[in-house]
N, C-alpha and C positions, 0 to 999 in steps of 0.2 A: 317625194324624195323617198328613198328607203334608207332606212339606219340599220347598219351591220353591228350585231353584236359579237365579240370575239368570245370565245369558251375560255372560262378561266382553267388557267395552267395547273399543271399538278401542284407545284408549290403553293399557289394561290390557294387552291383550295385545302391542301393541306395546313395550312397558316389559319385558314378562316374556321375549320374544322377546331386547332387548337384554341383559336381566340374563344370559341364557342366554350370549349370545354373549360378554359379560364374562367368566363364570365358566369358559368354555372358555378363553380367552386366558391368566387367570390360572394355571388348570390346566398348559396347555401350558407356560409359561413356567417353572413351579416343577419339571416334568417334564425340560425341555431343559437340556442335550441328552441323549438317549436312546438315541441311533445315530449312526452314524459321519458327520463333517461333510465336505462336499467342499469345497476352497478351489481356484478355477481361476485359472490363471496364462496369460493370454491369448499368451501367446508360447513359443518351441519350448524342450525341455529343456537342459542345458549354459549358458543365458545368467545374464546378473546377476539378471533378475527371478526365475529358479527358484531359484537358492540363496538370496535373499531368501524367498521364499515358504515354500520348505522348512523355512528356520530357525525362521518364526513359527509355522508348523504344527506342528512337532514341539515348540515351547513352550507353545502354545496348548491342545494335545491334553492338556498334563501338568495343566494349569490348569483345563480343563473335564472333564476324566475321560472323553474318548470320542477316538476316533482321528479325525485329520484327515486325509484323503488329498488328494495334489496332484494336477489334472486338466491338464495341460498342452493346451488346446485353442485352437490357433494359427491364425494366418492372419489376412490383410485389415487389416495395423497393429493387432490384437488385437480387433478387433470383432467376429469370429465369437465367441471365447472371452466375450466381453462381452455379446453377445446370448444368449448359453446362459444367464448367469446371469440376466439381464433379464426371461427368459420363464420362469425356474425360479418353483417354488413359495415364496411368502415366508414361510416357516417356521424360517429359521437356519441351512438344512442345507445351503445352496448359497451359497457365498461368493466375492467376487471380489478380487483382489490384483493391482492394477494402477498405472501410473505415468501419466507425461505424456499418454499417447496417449487416456486417457480423454478428454481435454478436446479434441486436436487431432484427432480423427476426426470432429469437426463440421466442420471445415473441409474434411476429406479425402473426405469421402463426403455426395452429396447426397441419400441416401435411407437414411439410417441407420435398422435397425428397432429402435432402442430412443433414448431422450434421456438423455444422460448424468446430468443432474439428475435430471428427473422422474420417470424409471424406476427409481431406487437410492436406498437409505437409507445415508447415511457412519456409518462405525464410528469411525474414526480414522486418522490419519497414522501409520505405522509408521516409515521411513527418511529420511533426507536424505543426498544425496552428491554430490559434483562429478565432474566428468567429466576424461578424461584423452585427450590427443592421441599415440597411438601409431601405430608402423609396423613393417614386416617388418625382421627383423634387418639385411639388409645393404642398408638405404634409406641412400643416399650421406651425407646431411648428419650430421654429428659432435655437433653441439647445437641448441639452440632459436634461437640468432642465423642459423646457417647453414642451419636448416630455413625459417626464413621467408625468406630470399632464395633458396633452392633452390625452394622450391615457386611464387614468383613467377615465376621464370625458366624453370620447367619445367612449369607448370600443365597445357599441352596434353597431357602423355605421364604425368600422375598420375592416379591410380584412388584413390578411396576409397570404403571399405565403409561400409555401413548394415544396420541389423537390418530395415529395411522403411521403406517411406513414412510420415512422420508418428510414428516411434519417436524415443527420445533419441538416439540416435546421429545420425538424419537430421536432426533440429533441430540438434544440435551441428555438424555437417556444412555446415548452411546458414550457421549465425553465423560460421563459421569462413571461408566462403569471402566472406562479407560483409565482414567486418572487415578480411581480407588483400586484399582486393578481387580475387579470383582463382574462373574457375571451372574445377572439375576434374570427371573423368569420375566419376559416382557409380554404384555400383554395389550395388543393394538385394538384400538376402538376406530369408529367413523366419525371422529371427530373429538374436539376437547369436552363437549357440552355431555355426551355418554360417560366418556372417561372421570369425568368429576364428580358425576351423578355416582358412581360407584365406588369412586373414592370416599366420598362423603358417606356412602352406606357402609362403608368398611368391608367391600368385596374384594379390593385391592389395596395393597399397603402402601405404594408410592407413587409418585409422579412428579417429573420437573416441567413445569410448564410457564407460559408467559405472564407476567405479574396481571395483566388485564382481565385474566379467568381465574387467577388465584388470590388475589387480594381480598375481593369481595368476601368469600367464604372463610378466609382466615380472619377475619375481623367481625364476620357474623360468629365464629366460634366452630364452624362446621368442618374445621381442618385443623390442622398444625404445620407451622413453618419452621422449617431448620435453619436455611440460610439462602441469601440471595446467590444463584451462580454470578456473581459479580465481583469486581474489585472493592467496592463500597458498600456501605448500608443504603439502603433505600429510604428515601425520606420519608415516605407513605408507612414504613414500617420500620422504626427507628429501633425497637428492640428486637430486631432479628439481623442477626451477624450475617458478613459477608462471607463466602467461602474460603476466602485467601486467609480470614481471621482463624482459620484451623491450620495453615501452614499449607493449604491445599493450592497450587498452581495448574494453569491449563485448563480452567473449567468457569471461563469467563467468557460468557454468550449472551450476545445481545438480537434481537429479533426486529428487522423493521419491516414495516408494510408500504407496498408502493402501489401506486395507479397506473393502469395501461390501457391502451385502446386497440382494436383491430391494426394490423397493418396496412397502409393506403390511407387513413384517416386524414381529410384535408388540413394541412399547417395552421390554417387560419384557426378551425375547430379546436387543433390540440392547443394552440395559444391560449384560446379562452377557458379550457379545461386547466390547464397549468395555472392560469390567474387566481381562478375558484380555488384550486388548489392551496395557492400561498395563501390567498386571503383567510382561508380555512385554518391553516397551521398557526397563522397570528392572531385567530379571534379569542379573546381572553376567556370565553366560555368554553370554547373548543381545548383549550389549554386546562381549565381548571377540572373538565371533565374526564381527562385525561391523568391528570395529576392522581385524581380519586382512584384509577385503575392501577397507577404505580408506573405509569408511562411517560415519554413526554412527547410532543409535539415537535417536526424537525425544525431548523430554523429555514427561514424563506429561499436562501440558497441552497439548500439540499431539495427544496420542492422543485425541482427541475428535472426537465428529460435528460441532462448531462449525467447529474449526480445520480440517478436512478440507472441508468446503463453501466456508470462504472461501478456501481455496488452491485448489480446482478453479476457482472462479467467476474469481479473478486469472489463471489461466493460460488459460481460455478466453478472456479479455478480451485478452492480450497476444499468447501464441502463436500463436494462428490467424490474427491478422493479419500475423506473420512467415511463415507458409506461405503466405497468399494474394498477398503483396507478392513472395515467391521465385517465384510462377508456377507453384505446385504446383496443378495442376488436378484437383477433385474428382471420383471415380468414381460 
């Protein structure tokens, strides 16, 4: 007796292929992670972003059961490291921890090799922190009121450092100069670390940067703090006034870090990463470490893809306009 086999139809073949792909994705997600993960921080070591990234990498690796390596690929306002993640395999083993530069690089560069929205999967927000206006230790003004008067009177002879065009410190510089009505000499660096070293050494006069990078040297007596670019004083620096105490409005700026994966990362893998991030922001030890930097972990409902997606859209809509109006020319 002969048995005749009917060839698979096109639809049957397609269904078979789709089922195979789905099964492969499920198996991959169940196994994930089965090797070390790389978390790219697109700025130089020793800066605020580096400290935050290493804190979350350490916390999340305990939750996921795999080592998370921090890769500082800096340069071009964070776009080099960001492009590296965008072009990596979307398997959950290469992640990006980044702040506002993810939005502002759209205004900074005409020909970005990636799109901050279209080429990434948001995992969730991680931290939120205000900025501090700081100076070299021998900068003349004694307090915030003297600082405002002195800067206005001596603007042509004052330098202000930042971590690079489009960075958080650059945005704070622009806002401060706009609000005070002054034009200072801007000195861009390749990251906050090098800028802070020169500020402590007295090579530059001022800096407006994240609390995570400024609170430790303030407490160590290496630089002086004039104000928090915030509506309220910081719990970590109760003797440092907020900028609003000097009657200055429009200089309330907060910087948030968020975690991303390349576009196309399997949903089940993203879910595991979001869960690990949420457990990290709720971890008392992580909160304690962040408090010491003068910043805070976000709430669990902010450590979600939806919250990070909305946050990024808002930054693109508002901060890019600031850079354009300030005359920052894209490269």
